[in-house]
C-alpha positions as CSV (number, residue, x, y, z in Angstrom):
1,M,0.0,0.0,0.0
2,R,0.9,3.7,-0.3
3,V,-0.3,5.6,2.7
4,L,-0.3,9.2,4.1
5,I,0.3,9.5,7.8
6,T,-0.3,13.0,9.3
7,G,1.4,13.9,12.5
8,A,4.2,11.6,11.4
9,A,6.9,13.4,13.5
10,G,4.9,12.9,16.7
11,F,5.1,10.1,19.3
12,L,2.5,7.7,17.8
13,G,2.8,8.9,14.2
14,S,6.5,8.1,14.0
15,H,6.0,4.6,15.4
16,L,3.1,4.1,13.0
17,C,5.4,5.1,10.1
18,D,7.9,2.5,11.3
19,R,5.2,-0.2,11.4
20,F,3.9,0.4,7.9
21,L,7.4,0.5,6.5
22,A,8.2,-2.8,8.3
23,E,5.2,-4.4,6.6
24,G,6.6,-3.4,3.2
25,H,4.3,-0.4,2.5
26,E,5.2,3.0,1.1
27,V,4.7,5.9,3.5
28,I,4.3,9.7,3.0
29,G,4.8,11.4,6.4
30,M,3.3,14.8,6.9
31,D,3.9,17.2,9.8
32,N,4.4,20.9,10.5
33,F,6.4,20.3,13.7
34,L,4.0,22.1,16.0
35,T,4.5,19.4,18.6
36,G,6.4,16.8,16.6
37,T,10.2,16.7,16.1
38,P,12.4,15.8,13.2
39,D,14.4,13.6,15.6
40,N,11.6,11.0,15.6
41,L,12.0,10.5,11.8
42,A,15.8,10.9,11.5
43,H,16.3,7.1,11.2
44,L,14.1,7.1,8.1
45,V,16.1,9.6,6.1
46,G,17.2,7.9,2.9
47,S,14.7,5.2,3.1
48,P,13.4,4.5,-0.5
49,R,9.9,3.9,0.7
50,F,9.5,6.9,3.0
51,R,9.0,10.5,1.9
52,F,8.4,13.5,4.3
53,V,6.2,16.5,3.5
54,S,6.2,19.6,5.7
55,H,2.7,20.9,5.7
56,N,-0.1,22.1,7.9
57,V,-3.1,19.8,7.5
58,T,-5.6,22.6,8.2
59,D,-4.7,23.9,4.7
60,F,-5.6,22.2,1.4
61,I,-3.6,18.9,1.0
62,Y,-2.2,17.8,-2.4
63,V,-0.5,14.5,-2.8
64,E,0.6,13.4,-6.2
65,G,-0.2,9.8,-7.3
66,P,-2.5,7.2,-5.8
67,L,-3.1,6.6,-2.1
68,D,-4.5,3.5,-0.5
69,G,-4.7,4.9,3.0
70,V,-4.9,8.3,4.9
71,L,-4.2,8.1,8.6
72,H,-5.0,11.3,10.4
73,F,-2.8,11.4,13.6
74,A,-2.0,15.1,13.6
75,S,-3.0,17.0,16.7
76,P,-1.6,18.3,20.0
77,A,-2.4,15.4,22.4
78,S,-1.2,16.4,25.9
79,P,-2.8,18.9,28.3
80,V,0.2,21.1,28.2
81,D,0.0,21.4,24.4
82,Y,-3.7,21.9,23.9
83,L,-4.0,24.3,26.8
84,E,-1.3,26.4,25.3
85,M,-2.6,26.0,21.7
86,P,-6.4,25.7,22.1
87,I,-7.3,27.2,18.7
88,Q,-4.7,25.1,16.8
89,T,-6.1,22.1,18.5
90,L,-9.7,22.9,17.5
91,K,-8.6,23.6,13.9
92,V,-6.6,20.4,13.4
93,G,-9.6,18.4,14.7
94,S,-12.1,20.2,12.5
95,L,-10.3,21.7,9.4
96,G,-7.6,19.1,9.5
97,T,-10.1,16.2,9.6
98,H,-12.1,17.9,6.8
99,K,-9.0,18.3,4.6
100,T,-7.8,14.7,5.1
101,L,-11.2,13.2,4.6
102,G,-11.5,15.2,1.4
103,L,-8.2,13.7,0.2
104,A,-9.3,10.2,1.1
105,K,-12.5,10.7,-0.8
106,A,-10.6,12.0,-3.9
107,K,-8.1,9.2,-3.8
108,R,-10.7,6.5,-2.9
109,A,-8.4,5.6,0.0
110,R,-9.2,4.0,3.4
111,Y,-9.3,6.6,6.1
112,M,-8.3,6.2,9.8
113,L,-9.0,8.8,12.4
114,A,-6.9,8.9,15.6
115,S,-9.5,9.7,18.2
116,T,-9.1,9.5,22.0
117,S,-10.4,8.3,25.3
118,E,-10.9,12.0,26.1
119,V,-14.2,11.8,24.1
120,Y,-15.5,10.1,27.3
121,G,-14.6,13.1,29.4
122,D,-14.8,12.6,33.1
123,P,-16.7,9.4,32.7
124,E,-19.8,8.3,34.7
125,V,-19.5,4.8,33.3
126,H,-16.5,2.7,34.2
127,P,-14.8,1.1,32.4
128,Q,-15.6,2.9,29.2
129,P,-17.1,0.9,26.3
130,E,-17.5,2.4,22.8
131,T,-21.2,2.6,23.4
132,Y,-20.8,5.2,26.1
133,W,-21.5,8.8,24.8
134,G,-19.3,10.5,27.4
135,H,-19.4,13.2,30.0
136,V,-17.6,16.3,28.6
137,N,-17.6,19.9,29.6
138,P,-17.6,21.7,26.2
139,I,-16.7,25.1,27.6
140,G,-14.0,23.9,30.1
141,P,-10.3,24.3,29.3
142,R,-9.9,20.7,28.3
143,G,-13.0,21.0,26.0
144,V,-10.9,22.2,23.1
145,Y,-9.3,18.7,22.7
146,D,-12.3,16.7,23.8
147,E,-14.7,18.5,21.4
148,A,-12.2,18.6,18.6
149,K,-12.0,14.8,18.6
150,R,-15.8,14.4,19.1
151,F,-16.4,16.6,16.1
152,A,-13.7,14.7,14.1
153,E,-15.6,11.5,14.8
154,A,-18.9,13.0,13.6
155,M,-17.2,14.4,10.5
156,T,-15.6,11.0,9.7
157,M,-18.9,9.2,10.0
158,A,-20.7,11.8,7.9
159,Y,-18.2,11.2,5.1
160,H,-18.7,7.5,5.5
161,R,-22.5,7.7,5.3
162,T,-22.7,10.5,2.7
163,H,-19.8,9.8,0.4
164,G,-19.1,6.1,1.1
165,V,-15.6,6.7,2.4
166,D,-14.1,3.6,3.9
167,V,-13.3,4.7,7.5
168,R,-11.8,3.4,10.7
169,I,-12.0,5.2,14.1
170,V,-9.6,4.3,16.9
171,R,-10.0,5.7,20.4
172,I,-6.5,5.8,21.9
173,F,-6.1,5.5,25.6
174,N,-3.0,6.6,27.6
175,T,0.1,5.4,25.8
176,Y,3.8,5.7,26.7
177,G,7.2,4.7,25.4
178,P,10.2,6.0,23.5
179,R,9.9,9.2,21.6
180,M,7.6,10.9,24.0
181,R,8.6,14.5,24.6
182,P,10.2,15.0,28.0
183,S,8.2,18.3,28.5
184,D,4.9,17.2,27.1
185,G,3.2,17.2,30.5
186,R,2.0,13.6,30.4
187,V,2.3,11.8,33.6
188,V,4.7,9.0,32.5
189,S,7.2,11.4,30.9
190,N,6.9,13.8,33.7
191,F,7.6,11.2,36.4
192,L,10.6,9.7,34.5
193,V,12.3,13.0,33.9
194,Q,11.7,14.2,37.4
195,A,12.9,10.9,38.9
196,L,16.1,10.9,36.7
197,R,16.9,14.4,37.8
198,G,16.2,13.8,41.5
199,E,13.4,16.3,41.4
200,P,10.1,15.9,43.3
201,L,7.5,13.8,41.4
202,T,4.5,16.1,40.8
203,V,1.2,14.4,41.7
204,Y,-2.0,16.4,41.2
205,G,-4.6,16.1,43.8
206,D,-4.2,13.2,46.3
207,G,-3.1,10.8,43.5
208,S,-6.1,8.6,43.8
209,Q,-7.3,9.3,40.2
210,T,-6.7,6.3,38.0
211,R,-5.3,5.8,34.5
212,S,-4.5,2.8,32.3
213,F,-1.2,2.8,30.5
214,C,-0.5,1.0,27.2
215,Y,3.1,0.5,25.9
216,V,3.5,1.9,22.4
217,D,4.3,-1.4,20.7
218,D,1.0,-2.8,21.9
219,E,-0.9,0.3,20.9
220,I,0.6,0.4,17.4
221,E,-0.2,-3.3,16.9
222,G,-3.9,-2.6,17.8
223,I,-4.1,0.4,15.5
224,Y,-2.5,-1.5,12.6
225,R,-4.9,-4.4,13.1
226,L,-7.9,-2.1,13.1
227,F,-6.7,-0.3,9.9
228,Q,-6.4,-3.7,8.2
229,S,-9.7,-5.0,9.5
230,G,-13.2,-4.5,8.2
231,E,-14.3,-2.8,11.5
232,I,-15.4,0.8,11.1
233,G,-15.3,1.5,14.8
234,P,-14.9,3.4,17.0
235,V,-12.7,0.8,18.8
236,N,-10.9,1.3,22.1
237,I,-7.2,0.5,22.0
238,G,-5.6,0.7,25.4
239,N,-4.5,-1.4,28.4
240,P,-7.3,-2.3,30.8
241,D,-4.9,-2.6,33.7
242,E,-5.9,0.3,36.0
243,L,-3.8,1.9,38.7
244,T,-3.7,5.2,40.6
245,V,-1.3,8.0,39.7
246,L,0.3,7.5,43.1
247,E,0.9,3.9,42.3
248,L,2.5,4.9,39.0
249,A,4.8,7.3,40.8
250,Q,6.0,4.4,43.1
251,K,6.6,2.2,40.0
252,V,8.7,4.9,38.4
253,L,10.7,5.4,41.6
254,S,11.3,1.7,41.7
255,V,12.4,1.3,38.0
256,T,14.7,4.4,38.1
257,G,16.1,3.7,41.6
258,S,15.4,7.4,42.4
259,R,14.9,8.8,45.9
260,S,12.8,11.7,44.6
261,P,10.1,12.8,47.0
262,I,6.4,13.1,45.9
263,E,5.0,16.6,45.8
264,H,1.2,17.2,45.7
265,R,-0.3,20.0,43.7
266,P,-3.9,21.1,43.1
267,L,-5.9,19.0,40.7
268,P,-6.5,20.6,37.2
269,T,-10.0,21.6,36.1
270,D,-12.0,18.8,34.7
271,D,-9.2,16.2,35.2
272,P,-10.9,12.8,34.8
273,R,-11.2,10.8,38.1
274,V,-11.0,7.4,36.4
275,R,-9.9,6.1,33.0
276,R,-10.0,2.5,31.9
277,P,-10.9,1.0,28.5
278,D,-13.3,-1.7,27.9
279,I,-11.5,-3.6,25.2
280,S,-14.1,-6.4,24.7
281,L,-14.7,-5.2,21.1
282,A,-11.0,-5.1,20.2
283,R,-10.5,-8.6,21.6
284,R,-13.5,-9.9,19.6
285,V,-13.0,-8.3,16.2
286,L,-9.2,-7.8,16.1
287,G,-8.0,-10.6,18.3
288,W,-6.0,-7.9,20.1
289,E,-5.0,-7.3,23.6
290,P,-1.9,-5.7,25.2
291,K,1.0,-8.0,26.0
292,I,3.5,-5.8,27.8
293,A,3.0,-5.2,31.5
294,L,3.6,-1.7,32.9
295,D,6.8,-2.7,34.8
296,E,8.3,-4.1,31.6
297,G,7.2,-1.2,29.5
298,L,8.8,1.3,31.9
299,R,12.0,-0.6,31.8
300,R,11.9,-0.5,28.0
301,T,11.2,3.3,28.0
302,L,13.8,4.2,30.6
303,P,16.9,4.2,28.4
304,Y,15.3,6.7,26.0
305,F,14.7,9.2,28.8
306,Q,18.1,8.6,30.3
307,A,19.7,9.5,27.0
308,L,17.5,12.6,26.7
309,V,18.1,13.9,30.2
310,E,21.9,13.3,29.8
311,K,21.9,15.2,26.5
312,Q,19.9,18.1,27.8
313,D,21.9,18.4,31.0
314,S,25.2,18.3,29.0
315,A,23.9,21.1,26.7
316,V,23.0,23.2,29.8
317,A,26.4,22.5,31.3
318,R,28.2,23.7,28.1
319,T,26.4,27.1,28.3
320,L,27.5,27.7,31.9
């Protein structure tokens, strides 16, 4: 296949490029580096089946030649990013989805939307099945991301019903692994960087809020299976093993050997109290479930953050 992946320089987008290339496909990666980084794609430079295009997906997209797939993974995806860039987040979820769907329609390509567990908001149903419509505050600070993705899902299904576009919708739950940005504000990257530097681990609220963390290799496997399947979705792809943020902090301290203290700060507005995917549908239609336990995933992720922290600290030292 020949596929376009937007957000290709991001955390998940770059791993998705790797997976499609590993399966023998041709990949066009698109990004404007709003939150992605060229470092995530550096290893693909010179690959005969990979081409990179610098472009903002909220503008008209032109791709020469046929396309078999369009995978829309462009978007700020962490609270730090979408709280700093609320309008860009809304635009990539609305205009970006519209432009990429238009391209898929014109090329008669299969379309995949990267949606999110955030469409469930602060859920009143636990764990969250795909049939749950969510509990979202549309005018709260987090609403810019939640509603952008909810709108994107509605637009995707409208193109499917009206124009017959072959679509897939994946709802991605908390994912971690190499290539996360150290300053992206997500809890795993925050804790690892803080622990490696001996800084206090920042826990918001009392730390009793729960999350479910999926290692990136498992997440990409589920996403790839969904794209290749006949299932439209939405389909939850995430790890149903739930733990509190405080328990995650203890695991990070253990895997890093850090003696960092834990520091509590006020809970952000509309921060979900619980988050855990019901993956019954993924198990049934994709034969998928995560294989990598959190302790193992953290051990696999640690060397990446160790190298990043050493590089950053060395750069700071050279300027002193």
